[in-house]
Structure formats: structure tokens, C-alpha cells
N, C-alpha and C positions, 0 to 999 in steps of 0.2 A: 636375833633381836639386838638392837642398838642400846646404848646407854643414853640417858636423858639428864640434862642439867636442869634442876628445878629452882624454886624460889630462894632458898637460902644461899645461893651463889654469891660469893664475895669477890670474885674476879681476881683471886690471888695468883691465878695462872700456873700453878704448879702442875696441874693436869695437862696443860698445853705442852709443857716441856717434856713430859713423859710419854705423850701419845706417839706410838710408833708409826701411825699413818697420817698424822697431821689433820685430824678431823675436827679439832676443837678450835673455834674462832669466836670473836676476833682475837688475834694474838696482840700482845702489847705493841708490836711494831706496825699494826694495821690502823689506818686512819679512824675507824669507827670504834676503837677500843674504849676510849674515854666516854663516848656517848652511850655505849651499850650498858644496859642494866645488869646483864648476866652474860656468861659465855654460852656457847651453843655447840652441840655435837651433831655433825652431819650423819644422819642415819644411813645414808647410802655409802658412806666410806668407813664408818665404825666397824671394827672387826671383833668387838665384844671381848677384848683382851682383859679388861678390868683395871688397867693401870690408873685411869682417872678416878675410878671408884675407890681404889685403895689409898690414893694420895689426898683426896679432898678433905681438908680440915673442916669445912663447913657442912659436911655430910649432905651435899646438894646433888650428888650424882647417884642415879638409880638405874638398875637394869629396867628397861621399858616395861617389862611384865611385872615389876615390883614397885612401880611408881605409885606413891600414895595418892589416893583418890583426890585429895584436896589440891594436888599439883598436876592433875591429869592434863590440864590445858598446856602444860609445858612441853609435852611431846610434840604437839602441833606447832608450838612456837619455835622449837628447834628446827623442824622441817621447813617452816615458812621462812626462817632466816636464810637458809641456803637456797631456797627457790627464788627469793628476792635478789640474793647476790648473783645468781646465775643470770637473771634477767638484766641486771645492771652491767654485767660484763660485756 
């Protein structure tokens, strides 16, 4: 199971720096960083190491199986972000 970034994300990007597999986007150096409302975790790349979970000051990162119901739509939003990116590439 992957981790999911939910509503309280503040885009401080500490999680991006610590991710060992570069599965959190957009990074600060990517063109859509300033337009994005939140960061996203690619569920196909995430290795469930927990680095992002431990460092998130906004408490916006959840293991997918523990994602609060009120933010359940964010799992799909994370997936959709990477599907759209793949189609644009």
C-alpha cells in the first residue's frame, strides 16, 4: 500500500527531499509546483518506507489503508495526477 497526501498539505516539500524513490510531485523545481494545491504520491512508485509520513508537519500524509474517510477522495486524486502526467509526457 502506498501513502497518500490529503487535504492539509501545505507543500512545504520536506517530504519530497526525504523520499528515497522520488515519488512525490510536483517538486519545487517543476513548472506546476506553484499551481498545485497539494503534493501527490505516485502509488506505483511509493515503497511505503514512511519517510514522508514521519516528516510531514501538516500531518497530511497517511498510509492509504488509514486515510480518514473525509479525505478518501485524495487517494484517487494522487493516482489521477500521475496518470495525467504520463499522458502529457
